[in-house]
C-alpha positions as CSV (number, residue, x, y, z in Angstrom):
1,M,2.5,-8.4,-15.2
2,T,5.4,-9.1,-13.0
3,T,6.1,-6.8,-10.1
4,I,9.4,-6.7,-8.3
5,L,8.8,-6.6,-4.5
6,P,11.0,-4.3,-2.5
7,E,12.8,-5.9,0.4
8,G,11.4,-5.4,3.8
9,E,8.7,-6.8,6.0
10,D,7.2,-3.3,6.5
11,V,6.2,-3.1,2.8
12,R,4.5,-6.5,2.9
13,K,2.7,-5.5,6.1
14,A,1.6,-2.2,4.6
15,A,0.2,-4.0,1.5
16,R,-1.8,-6.4,3.7
17,W,-2.9,-3.5,5.9
18,I,-4.2,-1.5,2.9
19,T,-6.1,-4.5,1.6
20,E,-7.7,-5.0,5.0
21,E,-8.5,-1.3,5.3
22,R,-10.0,-1.2,1.8
23,T,-12.4,-4.1,2.9
24,S,-13.3,-2.5,6.2
25,Y,-13.5,1.1,5.1
26,P,-14.4,1.1,1.4
27,K,-15.1,4.9,1.4
28,K,-11.4,5.7,2.3
29,S,-9.6,7.3,-0.7
30,D,-6.5,5.8,-2.2
31,K,-4.5,8.8,-1.1
32,E,-5.7,8.5,2.4
33,L,-4.9,4.7,2.5
34,I,-1.4,5.3,1.1
35,E,-0.6,8.2,3.4
36,S,-1.8,6.3,6.4
37,A,0.2,3.2,5.5
38,C,3.4,5.2,4.9
39,L,3.1,6.8,8.3
40,K,2.0,3.6,10.2
41,F,4.8,1.5,8.7
42,D,7.4,4.3,8.4
43,L,8.0,3.7,4.7
44,S,10.8,5.2,2.7
45,P,9.9,7.3,-0.4
46,I,10.8,4.3,-2.7
47,D,8.6,2.0,-0.6
48,A,5.8,4.6,-0.7
49,E,6.0,4.7,-4.5
50,F,5.8,0.9,-4.5
51,I,2.7,1.0,-2.3
52,A,1.0,3.6,-4.5
53,R,1.7,1.4,-7.5
54,F,0.3,-1.6,-5.6
55,V,-2.9,0.2,-4.9
56,R,-3.4,1.3,-8.5
57,E,-2.4,-2.1,-10.1
58,K,-3.6,-4.7,-7.6
59,L,-6.7,-3.3,-6.1
60,F,-8.3,-1.9,-9.1
61,V,-7.5,-4.1,-12.1
């Protein structure tokens, strides 16, 4: 499956951060990780949607 990456370093940083948080804090929920990343990296709604899709597709496939 090919995913189009949105432009912006913040999205890439958020994706890396979520991956690291998932490893460090495995009991955190997907929703909690996504919301925290969106706030921490000041993501737009479109970027937030991408991050949510990233979490569903990349971390749990």
